[in-house]
Every structure is written in structure tokens, then in C-alpha cells.
C-alpha positions, 0 to 999 in steps of 0.5 A: 328169133320169131319174127312177127307174122301178118294174118296170111302167116308170112313172117317179116322185119321192121325196116328199123331193126338193131345191129349188134355193133355197139347196140345201135339202130340201122335200118336193113342191115343183116344183124336185123336180120338174126339173132346175132351176138356181138362179134364172137370175141370172147364169150357171146353176149346179148346185143341190143336186137334181142332186148329190142322194144316190143313197139319198134316191131311192125303190128300184125296186118289184116287180110285187108292190108293193101300192099300194092304200095309196099317198097320191094323190101317190105314186101320181100320180108313180107313174102308177097311174090306178086308185089315183088314180081309187079315191081321186077317188071317194072324195072326194078334191079334184083341185084341192086343193095339197099342203103345198108348193102343189103340185097333182096336175096339177103331178106328173102333168104334171112325169112326163108321165103324160098319162091322169092329166091328161085324168082330172084335168082332167075331175075339174075341174083347174085347167089352169093352177093356180100352185104350188110355190116357182116360183109355176109352172103345169103347163106350165112344169113339162113345158117344165121337163122336156122333155116335148112331148107333155104341153106338146101336151096341156096347151095342147089343154086350154087352157093359156096360155103367156103366163102368168109363173112366179115369176122372171118366165119364160113358156113360151117363155123356159123351152124356150130357157133349159132348152135344149128347141128342140122345145118353142121351135119348137112355141110359136112355131108356136102363135103365141108371138111370139119377140120376146116379153119376159119380166116383165124385159123381156128377150126369149128372145134376150138371156136365151139370149145371156147364160145359155147358154154355146154358139152354141144356142139363140142361132142357133136364135133368130136363124134364127126371126127373133128382134130383135138390136136389142131392149133390155130396160126395166131396162139397155136392154141389147141381146142382144149387150150380154147376151152380152159380160156374160156372156162368151159369145163364141160368141152375140157371134160369131152377134149380130154375123153377124146384123147387130148393132150394135156402138155402141148404148148401153145405159141407162148410155151403155155400148156392147158395146165397153166392156163388153167392156173392163169384163169384161176379155174380149181376145177379145171386145174383138179381135172386135168392134173388129174388126168395127166397123172392117169395117163402117166400111170396108165402108160407102166406095162403092168398096169396096161396089163391090169387094165386089159383085164379090168373086168375080170380083175374087179369081179375077182376083187369083189369075190375077195371083199365079199369073202373077206367079210363074210369070213371075218363075220363067220370067226369062231372068236367072240370078240366083236372088237377084233372082228371089227378092226378086221373089217376096217382092215379089209374096207381100207385095203379095198378102198386103196385098190379102188383109188389105185385101179387104173380103170377109169370106168370102175363105177359103171362096172361095180354093180355087174362085178358085185353082182357076179361075186354074189352068185359066186358065194351063193354057189359055194355056200350051197356046194360048202355049207347045204350040200353036205346035209344031204338034198335029195337027187331031184334038188341038187339037179334042179339047182345045177340047172338053175345055176348053169341057165343064170350064168347062161343067160347072164353071159348071152345078155352081155355078149349079145348085140342089144341092137346097134344102129350101124352105118358106114361113113358113106351111108351117114353122108347119103342119110344127112343128104336124102333126109335134109332134102326131104325136110326130115333133118331132124331129132325125131328121124335123125341122131345127131350124135350117131348121124344115122337116120333112126328106125322106129323105135330107137333110142339113143344111149348115153352110156353106150353112146350108141343108138340102139333099136328097141331100146328097153334100158340101160342094165347097170347089173349087165353093164350093156343096154337091154334091146331088141336082140338081147331083150329076152335073155334079160328076162329069162336071167331074171327069173333065173336069178330070182329061182336062185334066190329062192334056192338060198332061201330053202338052203337056209332054213333047211340048214337052220333047222338042223344046225340051229336051236330055234324057239320062237316061243321060248326066245321072241323075235330078238332071241331068234335072230341072236341064235341065227348070229351065233349059230352061222353068221355067214349063212345069214349074211348069204340069206340077206344077199340073197333077199336083196338080190331076190326082191329086185330082180323079182319086181323088176321081172314083174315090171318088165312081164307087165309092160311086155305082155299087157303093154307091148311097149319098152320101159323107155317108152313107157316112160316117155309116154306116161311124161307126155300125158302129164305134160298134156294134162291128159289120162290116155291108156297105154294098152291102146297102142299099135305094138300091143297085140294081145297078151298071147300074140305079145308073149309070143312075138317077144320069145319067138315061141313056136310050140312045135309049129302051133305058133308062127311068130313074125321076126322082126329086125328092128334095126331096119324098120324105118318109119314109112313117112315124114308125119310121124305120130307119138306111137309111130316114132323113135323119139317116143323112147 
């Protein structure tokens, strides 16, 4: 909660603040100092503090207000250092708690008064003094409020994050419960175990799964190697048990993807599936049973082999499906009823194969597999339908070069590291400590998913679950990220693919001119279409398939070249800047950015063109290009993407 400020910018709190227990009001209690949730028992609930009457809060004070008569607690809340020094020098003991057993250091910590904290500790304040209703330390108060600089300062003075408050929560547990991921990252970098239990034997992951509805911070903890098989000491529940009991579908999904067991029994002999039945959650029941069946099936040796070669098998499945549909349509039989029955059978068998396919990520691979199947049948059609008509040697050579280039650039796009930003565990911890102590541990600089310092123009890809330098987008057609190191291969792939479509148009038109009798003046449009279907349904289907792929690849290529040549931006950067301008209600030219070097230089830099020494493009490793300072503009930092 943001407390009112006086005209000098100091935030403060009213003496009569609210406590969370029962919604009663007390003065100078720890619950008055933060938006605290009642007891954390079960799910979170808003306390009276969050619905307090604004009239109970102190009004803003002008510079003319005299603070010389304030007591030391109010002066501490407002951050009036001189008044506090005056009272301490007059004999006030900084270790003396108020009537709510709250020390001055507590009030200074929760209001983020770094100068007062420094002064009080120099005068003998106890850094880990317990106080308030929850018997908390100043560090606990600072964590609940999300004051990372104060957390760093207190720990420099020796604050112990392992101390538990009156509810049994230690520093890391509180950071997770209040969803302050930057503080949690800092505490772990300082040596706090991610699986360290609270006084009730619950880990941070259990608390997150049980008390925080949604994917975060469960996902954050999983990324930091939190154990999904740990059990609490009271009920022997795993994090998955906790998620099911809370009805937290998002957390349960993340835990299952991380390998959480659906068969582990708690102290009462209940598995997560049993608990899902108890809480009457059909969605969780279906999810858990489905995962259990998939895991049983995946343990079979033959299915393990299928899963190992799933990409190759999916491409074969798409090739077989396209080929079967084309062959049925191209049958000499005049009975469309027979063709319809055969098509229904093919579709049914394909659907059955998809339902029983062992790979859970088949849907993400389907566009890429269908693209490869399309290319395969285009080449087959050229060789079996168009080549016998005797195209010139030049045409044959050009088509062969085009097909080879297409396959080469496609594989290079898929197999090349797009620019994943990597770091060792030690480097991650060091990055957290350095950035936190420099005041830069925010989403603009630090990725809490990867626990790394983000280079400039870096974006986190949720499909790849990694940070990618100069990321453009995640392509469904290649099933990989397009970034700094494979973006030029992707452009060349699009160009080759568009040319492949042009060759299919050329081959189809020439085939129809030789083998089909077409007279538009006499037959009309519908007559010509009927003649094409009767002449060769296969060639017509390949023509339509090539038309579809040529349209999307051509449009994407034009958009990409425009962004690269005229803007010097990636797709992600351009989208983010357009959204930013819409929010501000401005119309700012995207051409005015520090990455736009002009059309020629943009293209030379992007494709690394040298032209026998005519150009000298700058070679930039975007995985190592970090912002020069903490003050970043929209163009100067990764958040723009």
C-alpha cells in the first residue's frame, strides 16, 4: 500500500493503523505497516487495512508544518532525520519499543527510510529485534512491503533471513507469499535454500501452490530448481497436493510439467487424484488422470522410441496424409461418393493417430511438419508431373538450386542457435547480487524466469522458455525462435520458399496448357475450373497448396524486409513501440531510433554483406551487449521487446 506523502515527498503512516486479526484497529502495530493478509491460512483474504477509511489516514502536510513537536515514531514514519536525531541525542533509547512492541527500526524499515536505519543501527538498534502482533523483524516488514533496497541494507547490517516470524514464515517464504520475485531472487543469491522449510515444514513451493492462485510464483520457483517431491512434516503433502487442495489449476499444470508425481500418498494415504475428487474439481481430475495415463503409456519401450523420433514421425504422418488425400482426389473413378468415403477414412485414421501420439507437444510441431510435407510433395510433383514434359535444362538447374537452397536455409534456421542468453548458476547468483545492490533488479534489466541479466534488445520467449538476443518472433513454421543468429537464414528461407511457389505456378500452368483443353471464352470460369478438376485434381491441389504458402511467405518476407531495411527494428520491437505509442496517445515515427542506420547500412549490417571488401559491416554479438547504465530509454533496453 502506498502511504500518503507530505509535500517534501516523505511517506508516512497514521498512528491509528489497522491490524489484520479480526479487522480490529490498533496503533503502531506491524499489521498497520503493510497490506497484510490474515494469517495466510487457506487462501488470502483482504483485511480491514485494505478497506480502511481514507479519512483515517493523515492528510498531506505543507512545508510550513512544524515537525519540532512530533514524537519520534511519527518523525520516523515521515523520515524527519533531524527531529529523530534531536530526540535520540536527548536520551531516547532507539531499542525501546512502543506500546505495541514495535521498535523504531521497524518503522524505518517499513517506510524505506535508509538514512534513519543507518542512524538507528549506529546508535545501538537491534537489527533482528522482534516486535508487533506477528513477532516480526524489521527485515520481515521490509519484505512484505517489497522494499528491496531496505532488504539489502538490513542484510548488510547482519539481518538474519532465517529467523521466523510469529506465523512461522522466514524471509524467503514471505517474499514468495507477497510475490516479490526480485527480493526472492536476492535472498536465494545470498544463500537461502529454495527448499528451506518454514516452521510448519512447508517449502516455498508448497506455499506458492497453496496460497497464490495463478502460475506465479510457482513457475519462478520451479525455474530455480525447487523440489516438486518434497513433503511437509505435518500432512506429508507434496506441492501438487497443496495445489489440488487449493484448486490452483495453473500451479498444478506447472508442477505436472515439472514431473510432479500423481501417485504420491500423504499421511492419510491420499494421492493428488484422491484430493481432486474430494474438492470436487472436474478439471483437476481430468488433468491428473490424463497425465497419469500418458506417463503409463510413455513407459512402454516402443512408445519411448516413438517419442524419441517424434519429429521425423510427425513429418512422415503429414506426408502420408497429404499424399493420401491427393491420391484419392486424383483417382480415375467418377464416383465422388467413393472418394468421400475414402477421404473420411483417411481423416479418421489420422485423427486416431493424433489422439494416440505419445508426444505432448504435437500441436506445436504440426505447422512445421505440414510445411515439410508440402515441400516434399511439391518436389515430387515437379519430378513426376512436370519434368516429363521436358522443361529446358536451365529451368531444371534453377529449380534444383531453388529446392536445395530452400532445404538448406530451412535447416539452418531450425538448427542455428537464435541467440539464447546463457549463464552458469554462479553467474546467475552474481548477477542478482550485483544488480540488486546497484538498484537495477527490475524487469527492464533482469529476467526472473531465466535469472539472468538481460542484454540489450533481448526478449524472453515463453515458447522456448529462454531469453533470446534480438528476438524477432517465435515462428510456428520452423518451431523455433528467430533471433540475432538465425534471422538472416529465416529471411533467405522465406525468399526460397516464395520462389518454390513460383516454380509450382509455372509448372502447373505449363502442365495444364499441354494436357488440358481450356477455352475460357467458350467455357467460362466455372467451366475452366471443372476442366482443371477433371484434367488433374492432383496438380490443382498442389497449385492451391503452393498459392497458400506463397501468399503467407511473401507477405511475411515483405514485412520483414521493410522492418529490417527502413526501420532497423525487429517485429517484437516494432509491435511494442506501436503499443507504447498508442498508450501515450502519440504518433511517433518508428524510423527515428538509434538502430536505424539507413537502408543500405541496415541491409549490410543485417546480412553481413562485404561485397569483396566494398562494405565493412560491424559484427555485434547481441548476447553480450548490455546497457551502459541503469537509466534506460525505450529504445535503449530490452523491455521495448
